[in-house]
C-alpha positions as CSV (number, residue, x, y, z in Angstrom):
1,M,150.7,194.8,356.8
2,D,153.0,197.8,356.2
3,Y,155.2,196.1,353.6
4,E,155.0,194.5,350.2
5,V,156.2,191.1,349.0
6,Y,157.9,190.3,345.7
7,N,157.6,186.7,344.5
8,L,160.9,185.4,343.1
9,G,159.8,181.9,342.1
10,D,162.3,179.1,342.6
11,V,165.6,180.5,343.7
12,A,168.8,178.4,343.4
13,L,171.2,179.4,346.2
14,Q,175.0,179.4,346.4
15,S,174.8,176.5,348.8
16,G,173.2,174.3,346.1
17,A,169.7,174.2,347.6
18,T,166.6,175.8,346.1
19,I,164.0,177.8,347.9
20,R,160.7,177.2,346.0
21,G,158.3,180.0,346.0
22,C,160.9,182.4,347.5
23,T,159.6,185.7,348.7
24,L,161.3,189.0,349.4
25,A,159.5,191.4,351.7
26,Y,160.3,195.1,351.3
27,K,159.0,198.5,352.2
28,T,159.4,201.7,350.2
29,F,159.4,205.4,351.1
30,G,159.0,208.3,348.7
31,T,158.4,208.2,344.9
32,L,160.5,206.8,342.1
33,N,161.2,209.7,339.8
34,A,160.7,209.6,336.0
35,A,164.5,209.1,335.4
36,K,164.5,206.3,338.1
37,D,167.8,207.8,339.4
38,N,166.7,208.8,343.0
39,V,167.1,205.4,344.5
40,I,168.5,204.5,347.9
41,V,168.8,200.9,349.1
42,Y,168.9,200.3,352.8
43,P,169.1,196.6,353.8
44,T,168.1,195.2,357.2
45,W,170.5,193.9,359.9
46,Y,170.8,190.8,362.1
47,S,167.4,189.9,363.5
48,G,166.0,193.3,362.4
49,Q,163.0,193.9,360.1
50,H,162.3,196.9,357.9
51,D,160.6,198.9,360.7
52,A,163.9,198.8,362.7
53,N,165.5,200.8,359.9
54,E,163.1,203.7,359.9
55,W,165.0,205.8,362.5
56,L,167.3,207.0,359.7
57,I,164.5,208.1,357.4
58,G,162.6,211.4,357.6
59,A,161.8,214.9,356.4
60,G,164.9,217.0,356.4
61,M,167.2,214.1,356.9
62,A,169.7,212.7,354.4
63,L,167.3,209.8,353.7
64,D,164.4,212.2,352.9
65,P,161.3,210.6,351.2
66,A,160.6,213.9,349.6
67,K,163.8,213.6,347.6
68,Y,164.5,209.9,347.3
69,F,162.9,206.6,346.6
70,I,164.1,204.5,349.6
71,I,163.8,200.7,349.5
72,I,164.3,198.6,352.6
73,P,164.6,194.9,351.6
74,N,164.2,192.4,354.4
75,M,167.0,189.9,354.6
76,L,166.1,186.2,354.0
77,G,165.7,184.5,357.4
78,N,164.3,187.6,359.2
79,G,160.8,186.2,359.5
80,L,159.2,188.4,356.7
81,S,161.1,187.3,353.6
82,S,161.5,183.5,353.1
83,S,162.7,182.2,356.5
84,P,162.8,179.0,358.6
85,S,159.6,180.2,360.4
86,N,157.5,180.7,357.3
87,T,158.8,178.1,354.8
88,P,156.7,175.0,354.3
89,E,158.1,171.5,354.7
90,P,160.5,170.0,353.8
91,Y,162.7,173.1,354.1
92,N,161.1,174.4,357.2
93,G,162.7,175.1,360.6
94,P,166.3,173.9,360.9
95,R,166.1,172.4,357.3
96,F,166.0,175.9,355.9
97,P,168.8,176.2,353.3
98,H,172.0,178.2,354.0
99,V,171.7,181.6,352.5
100,T,174.7,183.9,351.8
101,P,174.8,187.7,351.6
102,W,175.5,187.2,347.9
103,D,172.2,185.4,347.6
104,N,170.4,188.2,349.4
105,V,171.9,191.0,347.2
106,Q,171.2,189.1,344.0
107,L,167.6,188.8,345.0
108,Q,167.5,192.5,346.0
109,H,168.9,193.3,342.6
110,R,166.1,191.3,340.9
111,L,163.6,193.4,342.9
112,L,165.0,196.6,341.7
113,T,165.5,195.7,338.1
114,E,162.4,193.4,337.5
115,K,159.8,195.1,339.6
116,F,160.9,198.8,339.3
117,G,163.1,198.9,336.2
118,I,165.9,200.6,338.1
119,K,169.3,200.8,336.5
120,R,171.2,203.3,338.8
121,V,171.3,203.4,342.6
122,R,172.2,206.7,344.2
123,L,173.3,205.2,347.5
124,V,173.3,201.9,349.4
125,T,173.7,202.1,353.1
126,G,173.2,200.0,356.2
127,W,174.2,199.0,359.7
128,S,175.9,195.8,360.7
129,M,174.7,193.0,358.4
130,G,173.1,195.8,356.5
131,A,176.7,197.1,356.0
132,L,177.8,193.7,354.9
133,Q,175.1,193.7,352.2
134,T,176.1,197.3,351.3
135,F,179.7,196.2,350.6
136,H,178.2,193.3,348.4
137,W,176.2,195.8,346.4
138,G,179.3,197.8,345.7
139,A,181.4,194.8,344.7
140,L,178.8,192.8,342.7
141,F,177.2,195.7,340.9
142,P,179.9,198.4,340.6
143,A,178.5,199.9,337.4
144,M,175.1,200.4,339.0
145,V,175.9,201.8,342.4
146,E,177.1,205.4,342.7
147,R,177.7,205.6,346.5
148,I,177.9,203.3,349.4
149,A,178.0,204.1,353.2
150,P,178.4,200.9,355.3
151,F,178.4,201.7,359.0
152,C,179.5,199.5,361.9
153,G,180.0,196.5,359.6
154,S,182.5,194.8,357.3
155,A,182.9,193.4,353.8
156,K,183.9,190.0,355.3
157,C,183.3,188.2,358.6
158,S,186.6,188.3,360.4
159,R,187.9,185.3,362.3
160,H,187.4,187.1,365.6
161,N,183.8,188.0,364.7
162,F,183.2,184.4,363.7
163,V,184.3,183.2,367.1
164,F,182.1,185.7,368.9
165,L,179.1,184.3,366.9
166,E,180.1,180.8,367.8
167,G,179.5,181.8,371.5
168,V,176.1,183.3,370.7
169,K,175.1,180.1,368.8
170,A,176.3,177.8,371.5
171,A,174.3,179.6,374.2
172,L,171.1,179.4,372.2
173,T,171.5,175.7,371.1
174,A,172.6,174.4,374.5
175,D,169.0,174.7,375.7
176,A,167.5,171.2,375.9
177,A,164.2,172.7,374.6
178,F,165.9,173.7,371.4
179,A,165.7,170.1,370.4
180,G,168.0,170.4,367.3
181,G,165.7,173.1,366.0
182,W,162.5,171.1,366.2
183,Y,161.3,172.9,369.3
184,K,157.6,172.7,370.2
185,S,157.8,175.9,372.2
186,K,160.4,178.6,372.1
187,P,163.7,177.7,373.8
188,E,163.4,180.6,376.3
189,T,166.5,179.6,378.4
190,G,168.6,179.6,375.2
191,L,167.3,182.9,374.0
192,R,168.0,184.5,377.4
193,A,171.5,183.1,377.5
194,M,172.1,184.3,374.0
195,A,171.0,187.8,375.0
196,R,173.5,187.9,377.9
197,V,176.4,186.8,375.6
198,Y,175.4,189.6,373.2
199,A,175.2,192.2,376.0
200,G,179.0,192.0,376.5
201,W,179.7,192.6,372.8
202,G,177.1,195.0,371.6
203,L,178.2,197.9,373.8
204,S,181.7,199.0,374.8
205,Q,183.6,198.9,378.0
206,A,183.3,202.7,378.2
207,F,179.6,202.5,377.8
208,Y,179.3,200.3,380.9
209,R,182.0,202.2,382.8
210,Q,180.0,205.5,382.3
211,E,176.8,203.6,383.4
212,L,175.0,204.8,380.3
213,D,172.6,201.9,380.6
214,L,171.3,203.8,383.7
215,K,172.1,207.5,382.9
216,A,171.2,207.6,379.2
217,L,168.7,204.7,378.8
218,G,167.0,205.0,382.1
219,Y,167.3,201.4,383.4
220,S,167.2,201.0,387.2
221,S,170.2,198.6,387.5
222,L,172.6,196.6,385.4
223,E,170.5,193.5,385.9
224,D,167.4,195.5,384.8
225,F,169.3,196.4,381.6
226,L,170.3,192.8,381.0
227,V,166.7,191.5,381.4
228,A,164.6,194.3,380.1
229,F,166.8,195.5,377.2
230,W,168.8,192.4,376.1
231,E,166.6,189.5,377.0
232,G,163.6,191.5,375.9
233,F,165.3,192.1,372.6
234,F,165.8,188.4,371.7
235,L,162.9,186.7,373.4
236,P,160.3,187.6,370.7
237,K,162.4,186.3,367.9
238,D,162.4,182.8,366.4
239,A,165.5,180.7,367.2
240,N,165.8,179.1,363.8
241,N,165.5,182.5,362.1
242,L,168.3,183.8,364.4
243,L,170.5,180.8,363.5
244,A,169.8,181.2,359.8
245,M,170.9,184.8,359.8
246,L,173.9,184.0,362.0
247,W,175.1,181.5,359.4
248,T,174.6,184.2,356.7
249,W,176.7,186.6,358.8
250,Q,179.5,184.1,359.5
251,H,179.7,183.4,355.7
252,G,179.8,187.0,354.7
253,D,182.6,187.7,352.2
254,I,182.3,189.9,349.1
255,S,184.9,187.8,347.3
256,A,183.2,184.3,347.9
257,N,181.7,184.0,344.4
258,T,182.7,183.2,340.9
259,L,183.2,186.9,340.1
260,Y,186.2,187.2,342.5
261,G,187.2,183.6,343.3
262,G,188.0,184.4,346.9
263,D,190.4,187.3,346.1
264,F,189.3,189.7,348.8
265,S,191.6,192.5,347.8
266,K,190.4,192.3,344.2
267,A,186.8,192.4,345.3
268,L,187.4,195.6,347.4
269,G,189.3,197.1,344.5
270,A,186.3,196.6,342.3
271,I,184.1,198.9,344.4
272,T,184.3,202.0,342.3
273,A,181.4,203.7,344.2
274,R,182.2,206.8,346.2
275,A,182.3,205.3,349.7
276,Y,182.1,206.5,353.3
277,V,183.1,203.6,355.5
278,M,182.0,204.4,359.0
279,P,183.2,202.0,361.8
280,G,182.2,202.6,365.3
281,Q,185.2,203.9,367.2
282,T,184.6,201.5,370.1
283,D,182.8,198.6,368.2
284,L,184.0,195.4,369.7
285,Y,183.4,193.2,366.7
286,F,183.8,195.5,363.8
287,P,186.9,197.5,365.0
288,P,188.1,200.5,363.0
289,E,191.3,198.5,362.2
290,D,189.4,196.2,360.0
291,S,187.8,199.1,358.1
292,E,191.2,200.7,357.6
293,I,192.3,197.5,355.8
294,E,189.2,197.5,353.6
295,V,189.5,201.2,352.7
296,S,193.2,200.8,351.8
297,H,192.1,198.5,348.9
298,M,189.1,200.6,347.8
299,P,189.8,203.2,345.1
300,N,187.2,205.8,346.1
301,A,186.7,205.4,349.8
302,K,187.1,207.5,352.9
303,L,187.4,206.1,356.4
304,I,185.1,208.0,358.9
305,P,185.0,206.5,362.4
306,I,181.9,207.3,364.5
307,P,183.3,209.0,367.6
308,S,181.2,207.2,370.1
309,V,181.4,205.0,373.3
310,W,178.2,203.2,372.3
311,G,180.2,200.4,370.6
312,H,178.3,198.5,367.9
313,F,175.1,200.4,368.8
314,A,176.6,203.7,367.6
315,G,175.2,202.5,364.3
316,G,171.7,201.8,365.4
317,P,168.9,201.2,365.8
318,G,168.6,204.9,366.5
319,T,169.6,204.3,370.2
320,N,171.9,207.3,370.7
321,P,170.6,210.6,369.2
322,V,174.2,212.1,369.0
323,D,175.3,209.1,366.8
324,V,172.2,209.4,364.7
325,R,173.0,213.0,363.9
326,F,176.6,212.1,363.1
327,I,175.6,209.4,360.6
328,D,172.8,211.5,359.1
329,A,175.3,214.4,358.5
330,R,177.8,212.1,356.8
331,L,175.1,210.6,354.6
332,S,174.1,214.2,353.6
333,E,177.7,215.0,352.7
334,L,178.1,211.9,350.7
335,L,174.8,212.4,348.8
336,A,175.9,216.0,348.0
337,E,179.2,215.0,346.5
């Protein structure tokens, strides 16, 4: 096991349910210094676990373990932290409670403060749902967080993004083997269908037009890419875990709490951290226009689109080396400011 687990006890969620014996899996890199001020938080993304974040960490990179204490907390529902797949009855499988990004970040905050005694965070950064959690860190703990760098993500699930996810969910749950979430074996047909829906959204029109699935990634045909890359990506994952994280994603909103009472502009305005907001120039579900609106309400933010045809995958998981270098360079700039 290459990660640690923090036991949070009984956790009452925004939804009104309680996860008893809730656990948060996490991995750290580097050493916490004596002042405890060299901390970087790097949350996971939809369906990803901590190891899928490691492409952005390394010697000589912005996220250098020789300089920083880097914490990757695993999102609830991802199969390592408390999830449908590892929670005992009666909250197992499809009965797993609804978890919001607010819940996730509150628990991550407990990990930092209770386990490590951390009071300041140098940077929070993340891709996709990791970006959603990054925005939450900035809005919920503005006095603690010095910098944020959300990339290819948003502070609130847009209506269009919500609709895209409805298509993903419908494809998965239409499989008769899904059985309302009480499947005896994995709903393979649903997972494969879900993957094909995702394939049209994760990468841009320009990516497919330029045949980068063949020329850059080395697949032998478009069908080979759809099966080997996309179906191969989702088939190993647990369907209930995917649906739990999808619900979290759809209900992402930094203002959906008692602190801001649904006032999205107010929540954005409360993010005092120095921010680099980095949308993918061709991201089909987190378009730069949404990021422009967010940045216009943030007092200390800069909009920096990633100039890439790789769509949402400009932000990860380390797929295109040119995009990795761009993101790493911007993180270095932000940390130097």
